[in-house]
C-alpha positions in Angstrom: 40.9 22.8 22.5 41.6 19.2 23.7 39.0 16.4 23.6 38.2 16.7 27.3 37.4 20.4 27.2 35.5 20.0 23.9 33.4 17.2 25.4 32.5 19.1 28.5 31.6 22.2 26.6 29.5 20.2 24.1 27.5 18.5 26.8 27.2 21.2 29.5 27.7 24.5 27.6 28.3 27.6 29.8 28.1 25.4 33.0 30.9 23.3 31.6 33.0 26.3 30.8 32.6 27.6 34.3 33.4 24.2 35.8 36.6 23.9 33.7 37.7 27.4 34.8 37.2 26.5 38.5 39.0 23.1 38.3 42.4 24.3 39.5 40.8 25.9 42.6 38.6 22.8 43.2 41.5 20.4 43.0 43.6 22.5 45.3 40.8 22.5 47.9 40.3 18.7 47.7 44.1 18.1 47.9 44.4 20.3 51.0 41.4 18.6 52.7 42.5 15.0 51.9 46.3 15.6 52.3 47.0 14.7 48.6 50.3 15.3 46.9 52.0 15.0 43.5 48.8 15.2 41.6 49.2 14.8 37.8 46.6 14.6 35.0 46.2 11.2 33.4 46.4 11.1 29.6 43.4 10.7 27.4 40.9 12.6 29.5 37.3 12.3 28.0 34.4 13.2 30.3 35.9 13.2 33.8 38.9 15.0 35.2 41.3 12.4 36.5 44.6 12.8 38.4 47.0 10.4 39.8 49.0 11.1 43.0 49.5 10.0 46.6 47.7 10.3 49.9 50.6 9.9 52.3 52.5 7.0 50.8 49.5 5.4 49.2 49.0 5.8 45.5 45.6 7.2 44.6 43.4 8.4 41.8 41.3 11.6 42.2 38.3 11.8 39.9 36.0 14.8 39.5 33.0 15.2 37.3 30.0 17.4 36.6 28.0 14.2 36.4 27.7 13.7 40.2 25.0 11.0 39.8 27.1 9.1 37.4 30.0 9.2 39.8 27.8 8.1 42.6 26.6 5.1 40.6 30.2 4.3 39.7 31.1 4.3 43.4 28.2 2.1 44.2 29.2 -0.4 41.5 32.9 -0.4 42.7 31.7 -1.2 46.2 29.5 -4.0 44.9 32.5 -5.5 43.0 34.8 -5.2 46.1 36.6 -8.5 46.3 35.9 -9.4 42.7 38.7 -7.4 41.1 37.7 -3.7 41.3 39.7 -0.8 42.7 38.6 0.4 46.2 36.7 3.5 46.9 38.6 5.5 49.5 36.5 8.7 49.7 33.2 9.6 48.0 31.8 13.2 47.9 29.4 15.1 45.6 31.1 15.1 42.2 34.3 13.6 43.5 35.9 10.1 44.1 39.2 9.2 45.7 40.2 5.7 44.5 42.9 3.2 45.0 45.4 3.3 42.2 46.5 0.2 40.5 50.3 -0.3 40.3 51.9 -0.3 37.7 48.5 0.5 36.2 49.3 -0.5 32.7 46.1 -1.1 30.8 45.3 -4.0 28.3 45.5 -1.4 25.6 49.3 -1.9 25.8 48.7 -5.5 24.5 47.2 -4.2 21.2 47.9 -5.4 18.5 50.8 -7.8 19.3 49.3 -9.7 22.2 45.7 -10.1 21.1 45.3 -13.7 22.3 46.7 -13.0 25.8 44.6 -9.8 26.2 41.4 -11.7 25.5 42.3 -14.5 27.9 42.9 -11.8 30.6 39.6 -10.0 29.8 37.7 -13.3 30.0 39.2 -14.0 33.4 38.3 -10.6 34.6 34.7 -11.0 33.3 34.2 -14.4 35.0 35.4 -13.0 38.3 33.2 -9.9 38.2 30.1 -11.9 37.2 30.4 -14.0 40.4 29.0 -11.0 42.3 25.3 -11.3 42.9 23.0 -8.6 41.6 22.8 -6.2 44.6 19.4 -5.7 46.4 17.7 -2.3 46.1 20.3 -1.2 43.5 20.1 1.9 41.3 21.4 0.2 38.2 19.4 0.0 34.9 18.6 -3.2 33.2 19.4 -3.4 29.5 15.7 -4.2 29.0 14.4 -1.1 30.8 12.6 1.6 28.8 13.5 5.3 29.0 16.8 7.1 29.1 19.5 6.2 31.7 20.8 9.6 32.7 21.1 8.8 36.4 19.8 6.8 39.4 16.1 7.4 39.0 15.8 7.2 35.2 15.9 3.8 33.7 17.3 2.9 30.3 20.2 1.6 28.4 19.1 1.0 24.8 16.4 3.6 24.3 18.6 6.0 22.2 18.1 3.5 19.4 14.4 4.6 19.2 15.1 8.2 18.5 15.4 9.7 15.0 19.0 10.6 14.4 21.6 11.0 11.6 22.4 7.3 11.4 21.7 5.5 8.1 18.2 4.0 8.4 19.4 0.6 7.4 21.8 0.4 10.4 19.2 1.9 12.8 16.5 -0.6 11.7 18.8 -3.5 11.9 20.0 -2.5 15.4 16.4 -2.2 16.6 15.5 -5.6 15.2 18.5 -7.3 16.7 17.9 -5.6 20.0 14.4 -7.1 20.2 15.6 -10.5 19.3 18.5 -10.5 21.8 16.3 -9.2 24.7 13.6 -11.8 24.0 16.2 -14.6 24.2 18.6 -13.2 26.8 20.3 -15.6 29.2 20.1 -15.3 33.1 20.9 -11.9 34.3 24.2 -11.0 36.0 25.7 -7.7 37.3 27.7 -6.2 34.5 30.6 -3.7 34.5 28.9 -2.2 31.4 32.0 -0.6 29.7 34.7 -3.2 30.0 37.2 -2.1 27.3 41.0 -2.2 27.3 41.6 1.0 29.2 39.3 -0.1 32.1 41.4 -3.2 32.8 44.6 -2.3 34.6 47.5 -4.4 35.9 47.9 -4.4 39.6 51.0 -6.4 40.7 50.5 -9.8 39.2 46.8 -9.4 38.9 44.3 -7.3 36.9 41.8 -4.8 38.3 38.8 -2.9 36.7 38.0 0.8 36.9 35.1 3.0 35.7 32.1 0.5 35.9 28.8 1.8 34.7 26.8 -0.8 36.6 24.2 -2.6 34.3 22.0 -5.7 34.7 22.0 -8.0 31.7 23.4 -11.1 30.1 27.1 -11.9 30.0 27.2 -11.7 26.2 26.4 -8.0 26.5 29.7 -7.4 28.4 32.0 -8.6 25.6 31.1 -6.0 22.9 32.9 -3.0 24.4 36.2 -4.9 24.5 35.8 -6.1 20.9 35.3 -2.6 19.4 38.3 -1.1 21.2 40.9 0.5 21.4 39.5 3.4 19.4 40.8 4.9 17.1 43.7 2.4 16.9 41.6 -0.6 16.0 39.7 1.3 13.3 43.0 2.5 11.7 44.6 -1.0 11.7 44.9 -2.5 8.3 43.6 -5.9 9.6 40.7 -4.5 11.7 38.1 -6.9 10.3 40.3 -9.9 10.9 41.1 -8.8 14.4 37.4 -8.4 15.2 36.5 -11.7 13.6 39.2 -13.5 15.7 38.1 -11.8 18.9 34.5 -12.9 18.5 35.7 -16.4 17.9 38.0 -16.5 20.9 35.5 -14.9 23.3 32.9 -17.4 22.1 35.2 -20.3 22.8 36.4 -19.1 26.2 33.0 -18.0 27.5 30.8 -20.5 25.9 28.6 -17.9 24.2 27.5 -18.3 20.5 29.6 -16.3 18.2 26.5 -14.9 16.4 25.1 -13.6 19.7 28.3 -11.8 20.4 28.4 -10.3 16.9 24.8 -9.1 17.2 25.5 -7.4 20.5 28.6 -5.8 18.9 26.5 -4.3 16.1 23.7 -3.1 18.4 26.2 -1.4 20.8 28.1 0.2 18.0 25.0 1.8 16.7 24.0 2.8 20.3 27.4 4.4 20.9 27.0 6.2 17.6 23.6 7.5 18.7 24.9 8.6 22.1 27.8 10.5 20.4 25.3 12.3 18.2 23.2 13.3 21.3 26.3 14.7 23.0 27.7 16.4 20.0 30.9 14.4 20.2 33.2 12.9 17.6 31.5 10.1 15.7 34.1 9.2 13.1 35.2 6.0 14.7 31.7 4.5 14.6 32.5 3.4 11.1 33.2 0.2 13.0 29.5 -0.4 12.6 30.3 -1.2 8.9 32.7 -4.0 9.9 30.2 -5.6 12.2 27.6 -5.4 9.5 29.7 -7.3 7.0 30.9 -10.1 9.2 28.4 -12.5 7.7 30.1 -15.9 8.4 28.7 -15.8 12.0 25.2 -15.4 10.6 25.3 -18.6 8.5 
């Protein structure tokens, strides 16, 4: 069983199995209705079913998911980021998005590990562009300070999973809770964040770079950096110089964005523990969250 199928069944159980079985028929119906052709699965599927192809002569991405509320929020975020470097939403329906496809569509993951400096410069440029967008009025997006669990539009939350008892060493959990409180109390002016801006979500489009898969979160710019720093997974974790790479990334992001290095490191640690907690909730693979250990021992930024 591949990662995509395993994730869907772990999260949705029998409903997930039925949805997976019905996917070929579902895709065929969508393709017929929207005049799509040459549809092919993308690699590294995780939680959504994603295919590349064409609508007429236009390159597209078809995205289907059992998380219809999550897709709706993604579409809303992409529309908000229109003109700031995000792919266009072409068609939106319940549990389905048809999106513009970046060409050639190579992600910043291709820069790892030999073009680290260049990849961070590109990521910083993308972040600065995205963060020019004003926080939308009457938006459905959670603030990182909100209590509760963020499962969809109506439920607020982003960091609440840290408050639950789980199979994470207590020292890590307590430190993440403490740092979360300190960071939220001293947070900088809010901006509209992508929320998951790692290497695979930054794609080359001609001579420029575009973003995909925004979560849509309100918070400080320092929060945006951590997802990039802990990726690509598992390649970064398996690299012999992972600690040095992470240290250098924090330093470079700090210099280019004008954010204190300690603040970036603290958010990296909090988010690593948070991602670990989410993976435990969903019954997914958690082996790569050993990156938490690396963030925990990067003491120079705390001096």
